[in-house]
N, C-alpha and C positions, 0 to 999 in steps of 0.2 A: 604504844606510843614511846615507852621507855626504850624499847629495842631500836626504834627509829632514831631516837635522839643519840643513842650510844653509837650507832653506825654513822651518824652525820660527821663529816670531817671537821676537825677543829677550825680550819680556816673559814668554813662556811659559818660556823658559830660566831667567829670574830666578825665576819662581814655583817651578820645579822645584828650583832651588838652595835657595830658602827652605824648601820642604817638606822637603828633606833635612836642613837644620839643625834644623827643628822635630822631625822624626822621630828624629833622633839623641838628643834629650833623653829620649825614652821608648822606648828599645830596649836589647836585650841584645847586647853585642858580644864576639866572640871573635876574636882576631888569628889570621891564617893567610895562607898563600901564595895560596890560592884561597878566596873568601868565598861562602858560601851564604846566601841570604835565607830568612827564615822568617816566616810570617803565622799568628797564633794568636788565637782569641777569648778573650783573657785576662779581658776584662770583658764583661758583658752590654751590650745597647744601653741608652743613657741615656734618661732621660725628662725632660720639661719643658725641652727645648732643650739638655740636656747631651749631650755626645758619648758618654760612657761611663757605664755603670751599675755594679752590684755585681760583685765578683770571681766568676769561674767557676772553681771549684777543679779540677774534673775535666777539663772540656773545654778549659779554658785552661791552667792551670799544669801538669797532668799531661802534656799533649801537648807543651808547650814544653820541659819537663824531659826528655821522651823524645827530643827532637832533640839536646839537650845531651849526653844519655847516649850517643846514637848517634855523635855527633861524637867523644866521648872514646874510644869503642871503635875507630872508624876510625883515628883518629890514633895509637892504641896498637898497631895491627896493622902489623907490619913488612912483611907481604906485600901490603898494599893501599896504593897510592900511596906507595911508599918515597921518603923525602926531601921529601914534600909534606905540609904541614899544612893541614887544612881549618879556615877561620875561619867566622864566622857573624855575621849581623845579624838579630835576631829582633824583630818588631814586633807590637803589639797592634792588632787590627782592631776591637775593641769591638763585634763582631757586627753591624757596619753597613757596607754596601758602599761608601757615599760616603766614610766616614772611612777605610776600608781603602785606597781609591784614593789618598787624600792621603798615607797612610803609605807606600804602595808606590812612589810617585814618587821616594822617596829611593833606590830600587834602581838608578835609571838616572842618578844624579848623575855617576858617573865618565864615562859616555858624553857627557854634556853638557859637562863640564869638558874633555873631550879634544878639543873642537872647535878650541881654539887661542885666542890673544889677539885675533885679528881680531874675534871676537864681543864681547869685553869693551868695545871702543871703542864698540860700538853700544848699550851699556847705560849709562844715566846716570840718576842719582837727582835729585830736585828740588834746585835750588840748586847743582848741579855736584858734590855730594858723591859720592865714589867708592862703588860698591856694596860691601856687606858681603862680606868674603872669609872663608869657613869653611874648616876643615881639609879637605884633599882626601879625598873619600869613598872607601870601598872599592869595588873593581870586583866586582859580584855576578855570578857565572857562572851560577847557577841558583837557583830559588826553590822552597822547600818550603811548600805551602799553596795555597789557603787551606782553611778548614773549610766554611763555607756555600757552596753553589753560586752564589748571587747575588754573593758576594764574589769567588769565583774567576773568574766571568765578567767582572766589572768589571776586575779586575787583569789577566786574560789579554789583554784588548783593548789594554792599554798595553804589557805585556811583549813581545807579539809584534812590536810596532813596533821594538823594540830587540833582537830575536832573543835573548831570555833564556828558556831552557826553564823550565817550571814543572811540578811534580809535586804533585798534591793527595793528601792522606791521608783526605779525608772527603767531597769534593764528588762527588755522584752524578747530577747533572742530566743527562738524555739529550742536551740541547742541546750539552753540552761534547764530545760525540763527533763533532761536525761539524769535520772536519779542514781544511775550506776557511776556516773562520772562527777556529778555535782550534788552529792548526797547531802551536803550541809548548806546548800543554797535554797533559799525561799524568796518569794517576792510578793509584794502587796499589789502589784499591777499584773494584769493578765499577760500571758505570752503572746508573741506575734502570730502564733498559729491561730489564735482566736481573732486577732486583728486581721490577719490575712483572709480568714473566712468572711469577716465582716466586709472587707474590701471587695472580695469576689461577689458577695451578695449585692453590693452597691453597683458594681459594674453590670451585673445581670439585670438589676432593677432599672437601670438607665438604658437598657437595650443595646449595650455595647458588646461586641464579640471579637474585637480585634484591638489589642492594646499592647503597648511596650512597657517594659519595666526598667527602672533606673535605681541603682543601689550604690551606696558608698561602700568602698572596700572595707571589710571587717565583718564581724559576726552579726551585728545588728542588721546591716543592710543586706548582706548576702543571705542570711538565714530567713529574713523576712520575705525577700523575693522568692527564695526557694520554696517557702511554705505557700506563697501565693500561687506559684506556677503549679505546684503539686495539687493544691485544692482545686484550682481551675481545671486542671486536667481530669481530676476525678469527677468533678461536677459536670463537665462538658459544657459546650456552648461558648467557651471563651478561648481564644487563641492568642498566643504571644508572638507579636511581630518581631520584636528584638528584646534582648536582655543585655543592658549596658551597665558596666561596672565603672564607677568613678575611682581612680587610684587614690591610695591613701595620701600620697604626696603628688598631687596633680601638677603637670608641667604647664608652662604658659601656653595658652591656646587650647588646653585640654577640653574646656567646657564648650568652646566653639565647635570642636570636633564632635562632642556629644550631640549637639544640636544638629549638625550636618548628618550624623548617623540616624538620628530620629526622623529626619526628613526623607531618608531613603524609603520609608514606608509612610507616606503622607496621610494615608487613610487611617492609620493607627493614631488618631488624635489623642486618645486617652493614654495618659502616662502615669503608671503606678510608681510612686517614688518612695523608697525607703532610704533616706539619706539624712546626714546630720545637717544642722542649721547652716553651717558655712557652705556646704555643697548645694543645698537648696537655693540659697541666695545667689550663688554664682551661676547656677543653671538658669534661673530667672533672668539674670543680667545678660547671659549669652542669648537667650531667646529674644530679649528686647533688641540687642544689637543686630540680630539677624532679621529684624523687622517681622517677627512672627508673633507679635502680641495678639492674643485672641485665638491663635491656631491650636495650641495645645490645651488639653483638658486635664488638669492635674488632679490626681487623687493621692493625697499625702497621708503618710502614717503619723503616729503620735509624736514623732520627732518634729513634725511641722505643727500639728495640733492647731491651737488657736493663738499662736505666738505672732507678735508684731515684728520681732527682729528679723526673721528670714525675708519678709516682704517689704521692709521699710524702704520707701522711695521706689519700690517696684510694684506698687499696688495694681497698676493697670495690667501688668502681666499676670498677676495672681487672681484677677477677677474671674469668678466661676470655679475656683479651685475648691474641691471637696476634701476636707480633712477629717481625721478621726482622732479621738482622744479618749483615754480611759475615763469612764464616768467619774466626775469630780464635782466638788462644790467649793466655793470660796469660804474659808474659815474666818469668820468675823473676829474671833478671839485673836488670831494671829495678826490680822490687820491692826487691831488696837495695840497689840504688843510691838509690832514692827514700826508703826508710825510714831511711837514714843521713844524709839531708840535714838540715842544721841552719843556724842563722843564722851560725855561724862558718865553715862550709865551703862555703857556697853564696852568697857575696856577688855572684857574677856575675849572678845572676837578680835584677833590680831590683824584681820584684814578689813575691819570696819572703817578704819581711817582712810584706806585706799578707796573703799566704796564711797565714802563721804565725798572725796575729791571728785570721783567719777560722776557721782549722782548729781552733785550741785555745780559741777564744772568750775571748780575753784581749787586753790592750793593751800595746804596747811603750812604754816610757817615752820613747823617742826618736822615737816616731811623730809627735809634734806635734799630736795630737788630744786633745781634752778627754774624759775618761772619768768616768762617774758612779761612785759608790761600789760599785755592784753588779757592776761589771766588774773582774775580777781583773787583776793585772799579770802580764805574761809574764815568766818566769824565764830563758828560753833553754835550760832543761834539759829541756823537753818533747821527746817523741820521737813521730814519726809511727808509727802502728800500735800504739803502747803506750798513749799518752795520748789517742788519737783513733782513730776508725774509719778504716780504709783499704781500698779496693778499687780495683784497677787500672782505669783508664778504658778503654773498649772500643777506641778508635782508637790506643792507644799503639803496638800492633804495626805499624800502617800508617805512622805517623810514622817509626818506625825503618826500615821497609822503603823509604820514600821517600828517606831520607838515604843508605841503602846503595845504592839504585839509581843515584843521582847519583855516589856514590863509585866504584862499579864502572864506570860509563860513563867517568868521568874517568881511571880506571886503564887502561881499554882504549885510550882516546884518547892517554894518555901513552905507553903502550907502542908505539903506532903512529907517533906524531909525534916522540917523544923516545927512540928505542931506545938503550939503554946509558946513559942519563942518570939520575942521581939528582937529584931536584928538577926544577923546571920548566926547560924549554928555550925558546929564542926562539919556536919554533913554537906554544907555548901561551901566550905573553905578547903580546897578550891572548888569552884563550881565545875561539875563534869559537863562537858560540851555535848556529849551524846545524849545524856539524860535531858539536858535543856532543849535539845532539838526535838525530842519527843513531845515536850510540853508546848513548844512553838507550833508544831504541826497540829496540836489538839486545840489551839485557842479558837474561840469564836466569840466575838463581841461586836458591838456597833461602833464603827469608827467615827472619826471626827466629823464626817459628813452625814452620819446617820445610817450609812450602808453597812451591811455585815462584812466583817473581816474574817476570812478563813483561808485555809490552805488545803489542797488535795494532797494525794500521796506523793506527788512530785514537787510539792512546795509551791504550786502555782495558785494564784488568786482566780476567782471566777471572772469570766469575760463580760464586762459591762462597759459599753462605749457610748459616747455622745458623738454625733456627726454634725460637722459644721460646713458651711459654705461661705467663702469670702465674697461679699456682694458690694457693689458700688451703691452709694447713696446719692440720690438726686442726680444720677448720671455722672457722678465724679468718683473715680476709683480712689483718689486720695482721701476722700472723706468716708470711705467704706468701712466695713467691719465684718467680723465673723458672726454669722447667724446660725443658730441651732436649727437643723432641718430634719433631725431624726435621731434614732438611737438603736443600739444593737445589744441584745442580751439573748444569745443563742439564735434568735431570729431577728430579721431586719424590719424596722418600722421607719420608712422614709416618706417624708411629706414632699412628694414630687412637685406639687403645686407651689410649694414655698421656694423652689429652686429658681434662680435667675441666671441667665446666660447672656453672653455677648450676642449682638444681632437681635434675633427674636427672643425677648426675655423669658418666655414661657415655653419655648420649643427646645426640647433636649437635643443638643447637637449629636451628630452621628459619629461613631467611632467603629466603623465596620469595613472589613476588607472588601466586601461586595454588598451592594444595596440589595434589599429583598427583591425577589423576583415578583413580577406582577401576576395577576390571574392568568392561568393558561400557560405559564412558563415553568419549566423544571430547572432545578439546579444541576449544573454539570460541574462537578467538584474539580478543583485544581489539585493535582496529585501532591500529596505531602502536606497540604495546608487545608485542614478540615473546615476552616471558617471562610475560605475563599472559593468562589465559584463563578461560573459564567451562566447567564440566563439563556436558556434555549427554548424557543417558542414551540409549543405543541401545535404544529401547523397541520394543514390538511384535515383529515378525519380523526386526528388523535386528540385525546383530552388528557387533562392533568389528573392522574390517579392520586399522587401525593407529591411532596415537594421535590422528589427525585425522579419520578417516573411519568412517562407519557405512554398511553396505550391507545390502540385504534378502537373506535366505537364499533359495536356489533353492526352487521351488514344492514339491518333495518333501522339503524339510528344514525344521527349526525351529531356533531358536538354543538354545545351551546355557543352563543356568540363570543363568550370569553374563554371557551375551551376548558371550562372547569368540570364539565359533565357531559352526558349524552341526552338527547331528546329524540322522540320518534320522528322519523323523516316523513314529511307530508306526502300523502298519496294523491295522485292526480289521474285523470282520465279525460278523454275527449267527451265533454259534456254537450248537452243539447244547446246550451247558451254560449258555447265557446265561439269566438270569431272564426276559428278554423273549421267549425262545423257548418257555418252558414252557406258557403258556396256549394259544397256537396249536397246539402239538404235541399237547397233551392233547385239545383239541377235535377235531383231525384224527383222532387215534387212535380216539376214541369214535365219531366220525362214520363212519369206515371200518368199524368193528365193527358199527355199527347198520345201515349200508347193506349190508354183507355178509349180515347176518342177514335183512334184508328180501328181498334177492335170492334167498338160499337158500330162504326160506319160499315165495316166489313160484314158484320153479322146481319145488319139491316139490309145491306145490298149483296147478300150472299150469292145470289144467282145471276148477278149482272156480269157482263162480259169481262170487265176489268178484274173483278174479284176472281172469276173462274180462270182468267188467263194468268193470274199471279200465282196460281196453285194454292187453292184455299186451305188444304190440309196442312201443307208445310208452312204457309203463312201464319196460321194460327199457332203452330209450334214455335216459329221464329218470334212472333210477337209475345208469346209466353216467356220465352227466354229473355227478350228485351225487358219485359216487365220485371222479371226476377233480377236482372242486372241493376235496374233502378232501385228495387226494393232492398238490395243488399246494403245500400248506403245506410239505411236505418239500423240494420243489425251492427254495422261497424261503429255507429255512434252510440248505440245502446250500451248501458252499464254491463260489463262482462260478468257472466255467471255461467253455471253449467249448461242451461238451456240455450242461452245466447251463443255460447262458445260452440255448442253442437250445431246450432243453426248456421253459424258462420262457416264451419267446415263444409256443411252440406251445400249451402246455397251460394257460397262464394264462387265455386267453380261450375255449379249446376247451370246457372243462367247463361254463362258464356259458352259452356259446352253445348247446351241445347241450341243456342243461336248458331254457333259455328257448325254444328252437326247439320242443322237444317240447310244452311248456306252451302256447305260442302256437298250435301246430297243434291241440292238444286243445280249447282255448277257442274257437278259430275254428270248429272242427267243430260244437261244441255250439251256438254262436251261429247258424251257417248252418242247422243242422237246424231250429231253432225259428223262425227267420225265414222259411225256406222253408215250414214247416208252417202258417204263418198264411195263406199264399197258395194252397198246392197240397198234394195228397197225394203228389206226386212227390218222391222224396228228392233232395237237392242232390248235385251231382257231387263226386268226390274225397273221399269219406268212408270208403272202404274202408281196412283196415289197411295195405295196400300203398301206397295213395295218401298216407296219413298219413306213412308212413316216407319216401316220396320227397320230400314237402314238407319234412319235418324235416331230411333230409340235404341237401336243396337249400339251405335256409337256413343250415345249418352250414358248407356248402362255401364260402360267401362268406368266412367267417372263416378257413378253412383256406387258401384261395387267397391271401388278403391276407397271411397270415403267411408263406407260402412265398415270395411275391414279396419280402417284407421280408428274409427270410433270404438270398435270392439277391442282392439289391441291397446289403445291408450284413451281411456274415457276422458272426455273433455272437462276442464275445470278452469277457473280463473286463477291467476297468480299475480303477485305484486313484485314487479321487477325493480330492484333497487340499484341495479348496475346500469340500466339504460340511461338514467339521468343523474349518474353520480359524477357531477361536475367537479372541476378543480376547486371551485369555491363551494364550500359545504352549504352555504346559505342558499345556493341555487339548486341544491340536490332535491330530487323528488323521487318517490317511488311510483312506478307506473302500474296501475291496475289494468291488466290485459288478459286475453285468453292465452292458453299455453301453446301458442303457435309462434315459432321462430320465423325470422324473415325468409329462410330457405323453405320451411314447410308451407309458408303462405304462397311463395312463388311456385312451389311444387303443386299446390292445390290448383293453381292456374296453368300449370305446365301443359296439361293435356289439352286445355282449351287453346293455348297458344300453338300447340302442334296442329290442331284442327284448323286454326286460322291460317297458318303457313300453308298447309295443304290446300285449303280453299283458295288461297291467293294464287297458288301454282295453277290450279284448274281455271281460275279466272283469267290468268294470263293466256293459257292455252285456248280458252274460248273467246278471246277477244276478236276473232275474225268471223264470228257467226253473222248471218244476215241481220240487217237492221230491224226486220220484222220481229225478231226475237228480242224484244226491247229490254228484258231483265238481265241479259248477260253483261252488258256494259255497266249498268248501275251496281251490280254485284262486284264487278271488278274494281270500280271506283271506291266502293265501300271497303273492300279488302285492302286496297292500297292505303287508303286514309287510316284504316284501323292499324295497319302495320306501323305507320308513321307515329301514331299515338302511342303504341306500346314501345316502340324504339325510344321515344322520348321518356316514357315512364321509367324504364329500367335504370338509367343513370341517375335520375332524380331520386328514385326510391333508395338505391344503394349508396348514393353519394351523400345522403343525409343520415347515414347509420350512426355517425358519431356526434350528431348534433344534439344539443340540449332540448331542442324542440322536435326530436325524432318522432315521437308518438303522434304529434299533430301533423307534421309534414307528410310522413309516410301514409297515414290514414287518409288525409285529404287528397294526396296524389293518387292513391289507389282508387278511391271512390270517384274522383273526378275523371280519371282515365277510363274507368268502367262506364261511367255515365256518358262520356264523350263517344266511346266506341258504340254504345247502344244508340246514342243519338244519331251517329253517322248512318248506322243501319236503318233506323227508323226514318231518318230524313231523306236518304237516297232511294230507299225501296218503297216506302209506303206513303210518305207525305204527298208526293205528286199524284199518286193514285187517289188518295183521299180527297185531294183538292179537286180533281176531275169529277169524282163521284158526287161531291157536295155542291160544287159551283158550276160545273159544266156537264150536267147530266145528259145533254144532247149528244155528247161524245161517247157516252157509255152504252153504245149499241153495237150489234154484230156487223162487221164489215164483210160483205159478200165477195167482194173482188179478191181474187187470189192471185198471187204472183205465179206466173207460169213456171218461172224458174224454181220457185219453192215447191210447186206441186209436182214438178218433174223430179225433184231430188230428195224431197222429204216425204216420208210416209205419213199417212193420215194420223192425226193425234189420237190418243186413246179417248174412249168415250168418257164424257164428263169433264173434259179439260180442253180449252181452246189454247192454241199456241200463238194466236195473234190477237192482240187487243186493238180496239178501235183507235184511230188517230184523230 
């Protein structure tokens, strides 16, 4: 320190001395053995080039009186610094850092004067006039203050050069926690890093994720917002829409511009505000002028706290504002002290007369100011709290704690350096600032509010905050007030039910870039803004895996109705009770009954002319095929299984193959007989009943062999096809229980039968010119023509419904009905007339002896056992 003072230019020393004289003219002095400095914003910042503005009653006078009150109590305590009286020198910072620095320079006057006479010779005024010699200044051992962080930072940079400890009662900028730059600075209030953490916790507890920040230019506002942004980024889940800074010297319209900028992101209704009282008030005014009352959701720092002045006459704009304030209590002893202050007993406070005029709205005769007739004269009999409103300022507790922290540190230092001494000993004259700092950092005592006062290694107090909300009373914002709604001490305890809001009082308003996505919707993030997204529905067969991902359900599943998961797809089949099964089953039952009747009739009248003329052996084969065609309907409706699927493969084509093989053999025989009769009387080969059966069974065996090979190569089994009825609407999706037969394999199973049918039709056309006596030729022809029409209609219907949601029903019904119709055509045209004659006209079922001369001359005799002409 001596080296620093030796190197300091003499002109700076003179400037310091002059600043001390100037500061003395505007300070409160208390005599004592040890002097404490004090810095208070007694006046607001001046305008139009003036250093100081109007008086600040609460922030200035209340806090200054709190220090005087604390000094009185310390000096009256016989157990604290016995024999040592604490003095004070209290200065006005005028809420301006540069002015505060000029004032604070007077605290180091004693150190400058202590350099010795050698420096005086170096100081000369123009013309050789000796420099002005002021009264020796008090040696300030520690400083209480300042209020604003920008002021504390400015002052701390000077005080650390002279090793003067400093304890602030209101400065909360995180920057001041840097012990490498502000090693002599301590504070009894927690830093804004704690406050910022508390505000982040509040925002998260309210469910907000998109907010803007508003800061007054300077260390307090900018550092507070910076801490909030950093903590919110580390914690995640909170995004900053805009960070707006209010200039130190705002231009006209600046606050209207601030509101317009905030409205550029209207969804960010939550506004985190680290600003001084004046800026807070002007922001609220601008919001009201913009007709945005109730839109913004303010979250204010401790500079707003629970103060009335920032919201006076702006209560409706402030309704719902959540503010934070270091945990405090009203000090009853200070209330009693301050409310008894008067002009007579408080002459030591040079600003008390100005406070008196401001507080009681009157003028003192001796004030030297001109007053108009409307301003009454002060009587001096007014009383605080009786003739004016009074409420203890929020930082009074911390001013008292700061004074007591220095007093306890000096007491401990006195006990260690001056054991057994009453009063100061040489070891404390002068008091070493570095040693005192160590004792300050080591203090631990219960403060004026009963809460522990202590400091960490950076000189910070622990973070303890009360959380308030400004609420309207009885629907009137003007009669509202601040209500405690929670507290923060490392963790947040917020009574959400106690919060009240505009609109629905108990519903927390939203401050979100994007509303939460509904069930079954995923977030599609906006690039560069992690709290903003678009909601994209998990449509179709996709379901919501998490808030960012949609995935397709597995093939055998479909999404739930709200697309938040998957559920098994219902499995359907053509059941016996289905309306689609009724027509085929009815036709099949009727067809089987009719076929059984025909067979029974033929068996009973087996040797009658009609039965013999129709070719008994082939007729029974043909009727068997017709019966199998009807029976396949029951297999197609039955529940698919290995046995059912095998039976379907075998019998689906067997019945038609058997029928069309028999018809083909019969038409081929008729055609060959008459073709041969045109050339010779010799009968053609292979026209006997045995030959006809061999030909029929040979043709049928091709189908049987093919099916057997298929069964061996690919054993039948049932499958659930989830693609067949995978409709656009997942609610309509169904899994289809069916045999492992594709549409093509099903048609392939019938392909050979269709080939036989076409061939039979060709022969029927060729045999259309046979004599009328061979009465089966024409019915066979009509049968095949009709059958072809049926199957030509079947093909487009079957394949045209391949994409239908009802495919399993339509195709099965179409197939079985087509089969039954083709069987019914054969039965009806070939056997029903014969059965009718046999049963109802037996007189016609006799041998007709008359022969056609033409027939006998052109046709050879029929083989034994078969008549070619039936009775008419």
